[in-house]
C-alpha positions in Angstrom: 32.1 -97.3 -41.6 29.7 -100.1 -40.6 26.7 -98.0 -41.5 23.9 -100.2 -42.8 22.2 -97.4 -44.8 25.3 -96.2 -46.5 26.4 -99.7 -47.2 23.1 -100.8 -48.7 22.9 -97.6 -50.9 26.4 -98.1 -52.2 25.4 -101.7 -53.2 22.3 -100.6 -55.0 24.1 -97.8 -56.8 26.7 -100.3 -58.1 24.0 -102.6 -59.3 22.0 -99.8 -61.0 24.6 -97.6 -62.5 27.7 -99.8 -62.8 28.5 -102.6 -65.2 27.3 -106.1 -64.7 29.2 -107.6 -61.8 30.0 -111.3 -61.8 30.6 -111.5 -58.0 30.8 -109.3 -54.9 34.1 -109.3 -53.1 34.0 -107.8 -49.6 32.0 -107.2 -46.6 33.8 -106.3 -43.3 31.1 -105.2 -40.9 28.8 -108.0 -39.8 25.7 -105.9 -39.9 26.2 -104.4 -43.3 27.5 -107.7 -44.8 24.4 -109.6 -43.5 22.0 -107.2 -45.1 23.7 -107.3 -48.5 24.3 -111.1 -48.3 20.6 -111.7 -47.7 19.6 -109.8 -50.9 22.1 -111.3 -53.2 19.8 -114.2 -54.2 17.6 -111.8 -56.1 20.5 -110.8 -58.3 22.1 -114.2 -58.6 25.3 -112.8 -57.3 27.9 -114.8 -55.3 29.5 -112.8 -52.5 33.0 -113.6 -51.0 34.0 -112.0 -47.8 37.6 -111.8 -46.5 36.8 -110.5 -43.0 33.2 -111.1 -41.8 33.4 -113.8 -39.1 30.0 -113.5 -37.6 28.4 -116.9 -37.1 25.0 -115.6 -38.3 26.3 -115.6 -41.9 26.7 -119.4 -41.7 23.0 -119.9 -42.2 22.7 -121.2 -45.7 18.9 -121.0 -45.9 19.2 -117.3 -45.3 22.4 -116.5 -47.0 22.8 -119.2 -49.8 25.2 -117.1 -52.0 27.5 -116.0 -49.3 31.1 -117.3 -49.0 34.1 -116.2 -46.9 37.8 -117.0 -47.0 38.2 -116.3 -43.3 36.8 -119.0 -40.8 33.7 -118.2 -38.9 33.8 -117.5 -35.2 32.1 -120.9 -34.8 35.1 -122.6 -36.5 36.9 -122.4 -33.2 34.4 -124.8 -31.5 35.6 -128.0 -33.2 39.1 -126.9 -32.3 38.1 -126.4 -28.7 36.4 -129.8 -28.7 39.6 -131.4 -29.9 41.6 -129.7 -27.2 39.1 -130.8 -24.5 39.4 -134.4 -25.7 43.2 -134.2 -25.8 43.4 -133.4 -22.1 40.5 -135.6 -21.2 38.4 -132.6 -19.9 34.8 -133.8 -19.8 33.3 -131.2 -17.6 33.3 -127.5 -18.5 31.5 -124.2 -17.8 30.8 -121.2 -20.1 30.9 -117.5 -19.3 29.4 -115.3 -22.0 29.0 -111.6 -22.5 25.4 -110.7 -23.4 26.2 -109.8 -27.1 24.7 -111.6 -30.0 28.1 -112.5 -31.5 29.2 -114.3 -28.4 25.9 -115.8 -27.6 25.8 -117.5 -31.1 29.3 -119.0 -30.5 28.2 -120.2 -27.1 25.0 -121.8 -28.6 27.0 -123.5 -31.3 29.5 -124.8 -28.8 26.7 -126.3 -26.7 25.5 -128.2 -29.7 29.1 -129.4 -30.6 29.8 -130.6 -27.1 26.4 -132.2 -26.5 27.0 -135.2 -28.7 30.6 -135.7 -27.5 29.9 -136.8 -23.9 31.2 -133.5 -22.5 29.1 -132.0 -19.7 28.5 -128.3 -19.5 28.0 -128.1 -15.8 27.2 -124.4 -15.7 26.3 -121.7 -18.2 26.7 -118.1 -17.0 26.2 -114.8 -18.8 26.7 -111.2 -17.8 26.2 -107.7 -19.2 28.6 -105.5 -17.3 29.7 -107.0 -14.0 31.0 -110.6 -14.3 31.9 -111.2 -10.7 28.6 -112.7 -9.7 28.8 -115.2 -12.6 32.4 -116.0 -11.8 31.5 -116.7 -8.2 28.7 -119.1 -9.3 31.1 -120.9 -11.5 33.4 -121.5 -8.5 30.5 -122.6 -6.4 29.6 -125.2 -9.0 33.2 -126.4 -9.0 33.9 -125.5 -12.6 37.6 -125.8 -13.4 37.6 -125.5 -17.2 36.0 -122.2 -18.2 35.1 -121.4 -21.8 34.8 -117.6 -22.1 33.3 -115.5 -24.9 33.7 -111.7 -24.3 35.6 -108.8 -25.6 38.9 -107.2 -24.3 37.1 -104.7 -21.9 35.1 -107.4 -20.3 38.1 -109.7 -20.2 39.9 -107.4 -17.9 36.9 -107.4 -15.5 36.6 -111.2 -15.7 40.2 -111.8 -14.7 40.0 -109.3 -11.9 37.0 -111.2 -10.5 38.9 -114.5 -11.0 41.7 -113.2 -9.0 39.4 -112.1 -6.2 37.8 -115.6 -6.2 41.2 -117.4 -6.5 40.0 -119.0 -9.7 43.4 -119.1 -11.3 46.6 -121.1 -11.0 47.2 -124.9 -11.1 43.5 -125.8 -10.6 41.9 -123.7 -13.3 42.2 -123.3 -17.0 40.6 -120.4 -18.9 40.0 -120.7 -22.7 39.0 -117.4 -24.3 39.0 -115.8 -27.8 42.4 -115.3 -29.3 41.6 -112.4 -31.6 42.4 -109.7 -29.0 45.0 -107.0 -30.0 48.5 -107.3 -28.8 48.9 -106.1 -25.1 45.1 -105.7 -25.1 44.9 -105.5 -21.2 46.9 -102.3 -21.0 44.2 -100.4 -22.7 41.5 -101.4 -20.2 43.4 -101.8 -16.9 42.5 -98.3 -15.8 38.8 -99.1 -16.1 39.0 -101.8 -13.5 39.7 -101.8 -9.8 42.4 -104.5 -10.1 46.1 -104.0 -9.8 48.2 -104.8 -12.8 50.2 -107.5 -11.1 47.0 -109.2 -9.8 45.5 -109.1 -13.3 48.6 -110.6 -14.9 48.7 -113.3 -12.2 45.1 -114.3 -13.0 45.7 -114.1 -16.8 48.8 -116.3 -16.6 48.3 -119.5 -18.5 45.0 -118.7 -20.3 44.6 -120.2 -23.8 43.4 -118.1 -26.7 41.7 -119.7 -29.7 41.6 -117.9 -33.1 42.1 -118.6 -36.8 45.7 -118.7 -38.2 46.5 -115.5 -40.2 49.2 -117.2 -42.3 50.0 -120.9 -42.7 53.1 -122.1 -40.8 53.9 -124.6 -43.5 56.7 -124.1 -45.9 54.9 -125.5 -49.0 54.6 -123.4 -52.1 51.1 -121.9 -52.5 49.1 -121.5 -55.7 50.9 -118.3 -56.4 54.3 -120.1 -56.4 55.4 -118.4 -53.1 55.6 -120.0 -49.7 53.6 -118.3 -46.9 56.8 -117.0 -45.5 57.9 -115.4 -48.8 54.5 -113.8 -49.2 54.7 -112.3 -45.7 58.1 -110.9 -46.4 57.0 -109.3 -49.6 53.8 -108.0 -48.0 55.7 -106.3 -45.2 58.1 -104.8 -47.7 55.3 -103.3 -49.7 53.3 -102.2 -46.7 56.1 -100.2 -45.2 55.0 -98.3 -42.2 51.3 -98.8 -42.8 49.1 -100.6 -40.3 49.0 -104.3 -40.7 45.8 -106.3 -40.8 45.6 -109.9 -39.8 43.1 -110.5 -42.7 45.5 -109.6 -45.5 46.3 -113.2 -46.2 42.6 -114.0 -46.5 42.2 -111.1 -48.9 45.1 -112.4 -51.0 43.6 -116.0 -51.0 40.2 -114.5 -51.8 41.5 -113.0 -55.0 42.8 -116.5 -55.9 39.4 -118.0 -55.0 37.5 -115.7 -57.4 40.1 -116.4 -60.1 39.8 -120.1 -59.7 36.0 -119.9 -59.6 35.8 -118.0 -62.8 38.3 -120.3 -64.4 36.4 -123.3 -63.3 33.1 -121.8 -64.6 34.7 -121.0 -68.0 35.9 -124.6 -68.2 32.5 -125.8 -67.4 30.9 -123.6 -70.0 33.4 -124.6 -72.6 32.8 -128.3 -72.0 29.0 -128.1 -71.9 27.9 -125.2 -74.1 30.3 -123.7 -76.5 28.1 -120.7 -77.4 27.7 -119.3 -73.8 30.4 -117.3 -72.1 30.8 -115.7 -68.7 30.5 -112.3 -70.3 26.8 -113.2 -71.0 26.0 -113.1 -67.3 23.3 -110.7 -66.1 21.4 -110.4 -62.8 18.5 -112.4 -64.2 20.6 -115.2 -65.5 19.8 -117.8 -62.9 21.7 -120.5 -64.7 25.1 -118.8 -64.8 24.6 -117.7 -61.2 24.2 -121.4 -60.2 27.4 -122.2 -62.2 29.4 -119.6 -60.3 28.0 -120.8 -57.0 28.9 -124.5 -57.6 32.3 -123.6 -59.0 33.2 -121.6 -55.9 32.0 -124.3 -53.6 34.2 -126.8 -55.3 37.3 -124.6 -55.3 40.3 -126.1 -53.4 43.9 -125.1 -53.4 46.8 -124.3 -51.0 47.1 -120.7 -50.2 49.1 -118.5 -47.9 46.5 -119.1 -45.1 46.6 -122.8 -45.6 44.3 -125.2 -47.4 41.5 -123.3 -48.9 38.4 -125.5 -48.9 34.7 -124.5 -48.6 32.0 -126.7 -46.9 28.5 -125.2 -47.3 30.2 -121.8 -48.0 32.2 -122.0 -44.8 36.0 -121.9 -45.0 37.6 -125.0 -43.5 40.7 -123.2 -42.2 43.4 -123.6 -39.6 42.8 -122.7 -35.9 45.7 -121.7 -33.8 46.1 -122.0 -30.0 48.1 -119.4 -28.1 48.9 -119.3 -24.3 49.7 -116.3 -22.2 53.1 -117.0 -20.7 55.1 -114.4 -18.8 53.1 -111.5 -20.1 53.2 -112.5 -23.8 51.2 -114.8 -26.0 53.0 -117.8 -27.4 51.7 -120.2 -30.0 51.4 -123.6 -28.6 49.4 -125.6 -31.2 47.1 -125.6 -34.2 44.0 -127.4 -35.4 43.5 -128.3 -39.1 39.8 -128.4 -39.8 40.3 -130.2 -43.1 42.1 -133.1 -41.5 40.4 -132.7 -38.1 43.8 -133.0 -36.5 45.2 -131.2 -33.4 49.0 -130.6 -33.1 50.6 -129.4 -29.9 53.9 -127.8 -30.6 56.6 -129.7 -28.7 54.5 -129.8 -25.5 54.9 -126.1 -25.3 51.8 -125.6 -23.2 52.8 -124.7 -19.6 50.4 -125.5 -16.9 50.7 -123.9 -13.5 50.8 -127.3 -11.8 52.7 -130.5 -12.4 49.9 -131.7 -14.6 47.0 -130.3 -16.5 44.2 -129.1 -14.3 41.4 -131.5 -13.5 38.0 -130.8 -15.0 36.5 -131.0 -11.5 37.5 -131.5 -8.0 38.6 -135.1 -8.0 37.1 -136.6 -4.9 39.1 -139.6 -3.9 37.5 -141.6 -1.1 40.0 -142.8 1.3 39.3 -145.3 4.0 40.5 -144.2 7.4 42.1 -147.4 8.5 44.0 -148.6 11.5 47.7 -148.2 11.2 49.6 -151.4 10.8 52.4 -150.6 13.2 49.8 -149.6 15.9 47.9 -152.8 15.3 51.1 -154.8 15.6 52.2 -153.1 18.8 48.8 -153.6 20.5 48.6 -157.2 19.2 52.0 -157.9 20.7 50.8 -156.5 24.1 47.7 -158.6 23.8 49.8 -161.7 23.1 51.9 -161.0 26.2 48.6 -160.7 28.2 47.4 -164.0 26.9 50.8 -165.6 27.8 50.4 -164.2 31.3 46.9 -165.7 31.5 48.2 -169.0 30.3 50.9 -169.0 33.0 48.2 -168.3 35.6 46.1 -171.2 34.2 49.1 -173.5 34.4 49.8 -172.4 38.0 46.2 -172.9 39.0 46.0 -176.4 37.5 49.3 -177.5 38.8 48.6 -176.4 42.3 44.9 -177.2 42.4 45.4 -179.7 45.3 47.3 -177.2 47.4 45.2 -176.0 50.4 45.5 -172.3 49.4 44.4 -172.9 45.8 41.8 -175.5 46.7 40.1 -173.2 49.2 40.0 -170.4 46.5 37.9 -172.7 44.1 40.3 -173.6 41.2 37.4 -174.2 38.8 36.2 -170.6 39.3 39.8 -169.4 38.8 39.9 -171.2 35.5 36.7 -169.4 34.4 38.2 -166.1 35.4 41.3 -166.8 33.2 39.1 -168.0 30.4 37.1 -164.7 30.5 40.3 -162.7 30.5 41.6 -164.6 27.5 38.3 -164.0 25.6 38.6 -160.3 26.3 42.2 -160.3 25.1 41.1 -162.1 21.9 38.5 -159.5 21.1 41.3 -156.9 20.6 42.5 -158.8 17.4 39.0 -158.5 16.0 38.6 -154.8 16.9 41.7 -154.0 14.8 40.5 -155.7 11.6 38.9 -153.2 9.2 38.3 -152.8 5.5 42.1 -152.6 4.8 42.5 -156.2 6.0 39.1 -157.9 5.3 36.3 -157.6 2.8 33.1 -155.8 3.5 31.1 -159.0 4.1 33.8 -160.3 6.5 33.8 -157.0 8.3 30.1 -157.2 8.9 30.5 -160.6 10.4 33.3 -159.4 12.6 31.0 -156.7 14.0 28.8 -159.4 15.6 31.6 -161.8 16.5 33.7 -159.3 18.4 30.7 -158.0 20.4 29.8 -161.5 21.4 33.3 -162.5 22.5 33.9 -159.3 24.6 30.5 -159.6 26.2 30.8 -163.3 27.1 34.4 -162.8 28.2 33.5 -160.0 30.6 30.6 -162.0 32.1 32.7 -165.2 32.4 35.5 -163.5 34.3 33.5 -161.3 36.7 30.6 -163.8 37.0 33.1 -166.4 38.3 34.7 -163.9 40.6 31.3 -162.8 42.0 30.1 -166.4 42.4 33.1 -167.2 44.6 32.4 -164.2 46.7 28.7 -165.1 47.0 29.7 -168.5 48.4 31.9 -166.8 51.1 29.0 -164.5 51.8 26.6 -167.4 52.1 28.9 -169.3 54.5 29.7 -166.5 56.9 26.6 -164.3 56.7 23.6 -166.5 56.1 22.6 -168.5 59.1 19.9 -170.5 57.3 22.5 -172.2 55.1 24.8 -173.5 57.9 23.9 -177.2 57.1 24.0 -176.9 53.3 27.1 -177.6 51.1 27.8 -175.1 48.3 29.7 -177.0 45.7 31.5 -175.8 42.6 28.7 -177.2 40.4 26.3 -174.7 41.9 28.7 -171.8 41.2 29.1 -173.0 37.7 25.3 -172.9 37.4 25.3 -169.3 38.6 27.9 -168.3 36.0 25.9 -170.2 33.4 22.8 -168.3 34.3 24.6 -165.0 33.8 25.9 -166.2 30.5 22.4 -167.3 29.5 21.1 -163.8 30.1 23.9 -162.5 27.9 23.0 -164.9 25.2 19.4 -164.0 25.3 20.3 -160.3 24.9 22.7 -161.0 22.1 20.4 -163.4 20.2 17.5 -160.9 20.4 19.9 -158.2 19.2 21.1 -160.3 16.3 17.6 -161.4 15.2 15.7 -158.1 15.7 18.3 -155.5 14.8 21.6 -157.0 13.7 24.8 -155.0 13.4 25.6 -153.8 9.9 28.5 -152.2 8.2 27.9 -148.5 7.7 30.2 -146.0 6.0 30.4 -142.5 7.3 31.7 -139.8 4.9 33.5 -136.7 6.3 34.3 -133.3 4.8 36.8 -133.1 2.0 40.4 -132.5 2.8 43.3 -131.3 0.6 45.7 -133.9 -0.6 48.8 -134.2 1.7 50.9 -134.9 -1.3 49.9 -131.6 -3.0 48.0 -133.2 -5.9 45.0 -131.5 -7.5 42.6 -133.8 -5.7 40.5 -133.7 -2.6 40.4 -136.5 -0.1 37.0 -137.5 1.3 37.7 -139.6 4.4 35.3 -142.5 4.9 35.1 -144.6 8.0 33.5 -148.0 8.6 31.3 -148.5 11.6 29.3 -151.3 13.1 25.8 -149.9 13.7 22.2 -150.7 13.5 18.9 -148.8 13.7 18.5 -148.8 17.5 22.1 -148.9 18.6 21.5 -146.7 21.6 18.8 -149.0 23.0 20.8 -152.2 22.7 23.9 -150.7 24.2 21.8 -149.3 27.1 20.5 -152.8 27.8 24.0 -154.3 27.8 25.4 -151.5 29.9 22.6 -151.7 32.4 23.0 -155.5 32.8 26.8 -155.2 33.2 26.3 -152.3 35.7 24.0 -154.3 37.8 26.5 -157.2 37.8 29.2 -154.8 39.0 27.0 -153.4 41.7 26.2 -156.9 42.9 29.9 -157.7 43.0 30.5 -154.5 45.1 27.8 -155.5 47.5 29.3 -159.0 48.0 32.8 -157.6 48.4 31.6 -155.2 51.1 29.6 -157.8 53.0 32.5 -160.2 53.1 35.2 -157.6 53.9 35.6 -158.9 57.5 36.1 -162.6 56.6 39.7 -163.0 57.8 40.7 -166.1 55.8 42.7 -164.8 52.8 42.4 -168.0 50.9 38.6 -167.7 50.9 38.1 -163.9 50.8 39.0 -161.9 47.7 36.8 -159.0 48.6 39.6 -156.4 48.7 40.9 -157.5 45.3 37.4 -157.7 43.9 36.7 -154.1 45.0 40.0 -152.9 43.4 39.1 -154.8 40.2 35.6 -153.3 40.1 36.9 -149.8 40.7 39.6 -150.0 38.0 37.3 -151.6 35.5 34.5 -149.2 36.1 36.6 -146.1 35.9 38.5 -147.4 32.8 35.3 -148.4 31.0 33.6 -145.1 31.6 36.7 -143.2 30.4 37.2 -145.5 27.5 33.6 -145.3 26.4 33.5 -141.5 26.5 36.9 -141.1 24.7 35.9 -143.8 22.1 32.7 -141.9 21.3 34.5 -138.6 20.9 37.1 -140.1 18.6 34.8 -141.8 16.1 36.4 -140.1 13.2 39.9 -141.1 14.3 40.1 -144.9 14.0 43.7 -145.2 15.3 42.9 -143.2 18.5 39.7 -145.1 19.0 41.3 -148.5 18.5 44.2 -147.6 20.8 41.9 -146.5 23.6 39.6 -149.5 23.3 42.5 -152.0 23.2 44.4 -150.4 26.1 41.2 -150.3 28.2 40.6 -154.1 27.6 44.3 -154.9 28.2 44.4 -152.9 31.4 41.2 -154.2 32.8 41.9 -157.9 32.0 45.5 -157.7 33.2 44.7 -155.9 36.5 41.9 -158.3 37.2 44.0 -161.4 36.6 47.0 -160.0 38.6 44.8 -159.0 41.6 43.3 -162.5 41.7 46.4 -164.7 41.1 49.6 -162.7 42.0 48.8 -162.7 45.8 48.2 -166.4 45.7 51.4 -167.0 43.8 53.4 -164.9 46.3 51.7 -166.6 49.3 52.2 -170.1 48.0 55.9 -169.4 47.4 56.6 -167.7 50.7 54.3 -169.2 53.3 51.6 -171.5 52.1 50.0 -171.9 55.5 49.7 -168.2 56.3 46.5 -167.8 54.3 44.8 -170.5 56.2 46.2 -170.2 59.8 47.7 -166.8 60.8 44.5 -164.8 60.8 42.1 -167.7 61.5 40.6 -166.2 64.7 41.2 -162.5 64.2 37.6 -161.3 64.0 36.8 -157.7 64.6 34.7 -156.4 67.4 31.7 -155.8 65.2 32.0 -159.4 63.9 32.0 -160.7 67.5 28.9 -158.7 68.4 27.0 -159.9 65.4 28.1 -163.6 65.9 27.0 -163.5 69.5 23.5 -162.6 68.4 23.2 -165.5 66.0 25.4 -168.6 66.3 28.8 -169.3 67.6 29.9 -171.6 64.8 29.2 -173.1 61.4 29.7 -176.9 61.3 30.9 -178.6 58.1 29.0 -176.6 55.6 31.3 -176.8 52.7 34.8 -177.2 51.6 36.0 -174.1 53.5 34.6 -175.4 56.8 36.4 -178.7 56.2 39.6 -176.9 55.6 39.2 -174.9 58.8 38.5 -178.1 60.8 41.7 -179.7 59.4 43.7 -176.6 60.4 42.3 -176.5 63.9 43.1 -180.2 64.5 46.6 -179.6 63.3 46.8 -176.6 65.8 45.5 -178.8 68.6 48.2 -181.4 67.9 50.9 -178.8 67.9 49.8 -177.4 71.3 49.7 -180.8 72.8 53.2 -181.4 71.7 54.2 -178.1 73.2 52.5 -178.9 76.5 54.4 -182.3 76.6 57.7 -180.4 76.2 56.8 -178.0 79.0 55.9 -180.9 81.2 59.3 -182.4 80.7 61.1 -179.1 81.4 59.1 -178.5 84.5 59.8 -182.0 85.7 63.5 -181.5 85.2 63.4 -178.2 87.2 61.5 -180.0 90.0 64.1 -182.9 90.1 67.0 -180.4 90.3 65.4 -178.9 93.3 65.2 -182.3 95.1 68.7 -182.7 96.3 67.7 -185.0 99.3 65.2 -187.7 99.8 63.6 -185.8 102.5 63.1 -182.8 100.2 61.7 -185.0 97.5 59.3 -186.6 99.9 58.3 -183.2 101.2 57.7 -181.8 97.8 55.7 -184.8 96.6 53.6 -184.9 99.6 52.9 -181.2 99.9 53.1 -179.8 96.5 52.4 -182.4 93.9 48.7 -182.0 94.2 49.1 -178.2 94.3 51.1 -178.3 91.0 48.4 -180.3 89.4 45.8 -177.9 90.6 47.8 -174.9 89.3 48.8 -176.2 85.8 45.9 -178.4 84.9 43.4 -177.1 82.3 39.8 -178.2 82.4 38.5 -179.9 79.3 36.4 -177.9 76.9 32.7 -178.6 77.2 29.8 -178.1 74.8 27.9 -175.7 77.1 25.7 -173.0 75.7 28.0 -170.2 76.8 31.1 -171.8 75.2 34.1 -173.4 76.8 36.0 -171.6 79.6 39.3 -172.7 81.0 39.2 -172.9 84.8 42.5 -172.6 86.5 42.9 -173.9 90.1 45.5 -171.9 91.9 47.1 -173.4 94.9 48.3 -170.1 96.1 44.7 -169.0 96.8 44.3 -171.8 99.3 47.8 -171.9 100.7 49.4 -168.5 100.5 53.2 -168.5 100.5 55.1 -167.2 103.5 55.9 -163.5 103.6 59.2 -162.4 102.2 60.0 -160.6 105.4 59.4 -163.4 107.8 62.1 -165.9 109.0 62.6 -168.5 111.5 65.1 -167.6 114.1 65.9 -171.2 114.7 67.4 -171.5 111.3 69.6 -168.5 111.3 72.6 -170.4 112.5 72.5 -173.2 109.8 74.5 -173.5 106.7 73.5 -171.1 103.9 73.2 -173.9 101.3 70.9 -175.9 103.5 69.0 -172.7 104.1 68.5 -172.2 100.4 67.1 -175.7 99.9 64.9 -175.5 102.8 61.2 -176.3 102.3 60.3 -172.6 102.8 62.7 -171.5 100.1 61.5 -174.2 97.7 57.9 -173.1 98.3 58.8 -169.5 97.8 60.6 -170.2 94.5 57.7 -172.3 93.2 55.2 -169.5 94.1 57.2 -167.2 91.8 58.2 -169.6 88.9 54.9 -171.4 88.4 52.9 -168.3 87.6 55.5 -167.3 85.1 55.2 -170.6 83.4 51.5 -170.4 83.6 51.5 -167.0 81.8 54.0 -168.2 79.2 52.0 -171.1 77.6 48.3 -170.7 78.6 47.6 -167.8 76.1 48.6 -170.1 73.2 45.7 -172.4 73.9 43.1 -169.9 74.6 43.6 -169.5 78.4 44.9 -166.6 80.4 46.5 -163.8 78.5 50.0 -162.6 79.4 48.5 -159.3 80.4 46.6 -160.9 83.3 47.6 -159.4 86.6 47.5 -162.7 88.6 47.3 -166.4 87.7 44.2 -166.6 89.8 42.2 -164.5 87.5 39.7 -166.3 85.3 40.7 -166.5 81.6 37.3 -165.2 80.6 38.0 -161.9 82.4 40.9 -161.1 80.1 40.1 -158.5 77.5 42.1 -160.5 74.9 40.5 -163.8 75.7 39.5 -165.5 72.5 36.2 -167.2 72.1 36.9 -170.7 70.6 33.9 -172.5 69.1 33.0 -175.6 71.0 33.3 -177.8 67.9 37.1 -177.5 67.9 38.4 -178.5 71.3 41.9 -178.3 72.6 42.8 -181.1 75.1 45.8 -180.2 77.4 47.1 -182.9 79.6 47.8 -182.1 83.2 51.4 -181.5 84.3 
């Protein structure tokens, strides 16, 4: 009845009124057994219990005469340790009900695990509501839970586990295995959990308890096998209730018998006059003999090997697993041999493998995809091939007037800058998957230097060219200075020197380092019981924002300077010299792409593939568009019309340009290579116009000869009109006057007006019509009409009267389309 008072009274009555007892066999309730066991020392009695499993009775200082055939509750702890080692679980948590029995097992388990390099990451206990403790276990990432609680609390624990999703393939529960069959059905109504949810959370738990009967087929001390004993026991029991301790009671009788036999043998061998019947409660010597004999007893019983160690039974521990709503034996642990046996791998885990003892955090480097790197590298190689083709074109045609006027050395620097920018893409794509950590840190600096120097080289050369054009056409003070390529190279070198100063200070004061950024854990895409923690490599330093601000500010000022030069030289009409339109387009595209690229690159820091793709495409686009805008027009012009860039638009200045030039100076004389090229072009034009005038002289002379059919007519024409023709068709030489050169046309018709179309001489009306046509009056009339037509046809080509002029007598300077030709480039036209 587990009544301490009744139990203690019965024990005293047996001592006082009964015969002398050699031993005490029994003790079921832990409280009653502990009180009696503590007082046995006074009567020199040895007690053997078949059912008391409380760990408290294992204290030999307090209970020195106590033995039990059933293993203690603490006996499961070595078995649990062996199971944890078998599955390599090194991190566990405990959940204990606030009852002394369970607390003692938990404390003993803590001591067992402490010296075996197994971490108890969290220890939780509860009285009535376990949900808070279960939630804490989950918060501490406990995967292997060692529980100590009774059946009623077990139902509540698994309901809470279901609510917290602490079941399935990621978790393993290990609880006591001494619960009754279908134990959850008795307590399901006391919880707020559905039966199916409870069974889902319970699925796969492992129960640990002592083995009621041995599974071996060996014959026991009684001559029966455990299986034969069980069959005979069930036959004699009939319909009576079975107890799982019956085998231990049976082996207990054999323990007492073997102990007494051993004591008798000892007495017979040492003292022939003393027998066990001489024992009384004050006979300390016989009490010790019984105590030692029981401690040395060893045999194979129906419950397995019966061995005592400090009064504790070294029995067999079984493991059961809850599989499909029933408990299945999956293994056993032999405490004598310290050996764990798993039955044919019968343990079923919810996943493909046993649960991990914690969330396995696998750091995974987010690296650049190899196919993406290959594609962008291929595009980069194509860009470098294109740049090499432009370089070959520039070197091969460097003596051509078009290329020569566009500064081939500066063009080479533009190509070099573009190729350096292309080369930086290869370095931006190399991360920890391709190179070591030390090499990556070196690449951080190298790629920054290459991209910065490449940018400055390309755009610095382009802006230096534009500055020279600006200096030639806009700055009056430099009209007698020669700007050579060496000076432009010095300008580019100065820009690069500023870059180097910034980069060197950056490297010395606050160099770039490899940093690793860790992101939040992600589930494994393959479904494994691990979590992926992405890590990403960056090139950073302490004051990254300040250094980037300095570089961006310098590059921005460089771009603004280029835009200013392009705007100032927009009206220079020599295509071979002026790239302002293409520079403006380059600056616009590069500026927009850099702003977009920098913003997107910052927002995609955690996506290396996207970031590398954006950076690479921005560099490829900017470099390609810049090189194409600079060289493709030259390539097309050189193949189609190489002189167009230096001749066709030579004198087409806008009205604003004319107004501004009239205020300062009318020409720039031999200031540089561009002026020399212009002079050569104008001389060639002068020679062509002279040849054209010579041809017109011949044509006019032939027309005049055809009109002279008779000597009289010829004499008449020569005497009367030769001087007039010279006056009409001759062009005055260009002078060096302050107001420029003006062509002055002498018109004979102003001094000798032709006869009126309506007038006629009556004396000639009777003559032959042919003679009338060749008469001096008709010849004069025809010349008065034909010569102005010839005059209007060729004079505009040499800067004289425009075709729109109403009369040949009008001065050329009065024409709205009269072109102002600088006096340094004269056109000499011979008289007709």
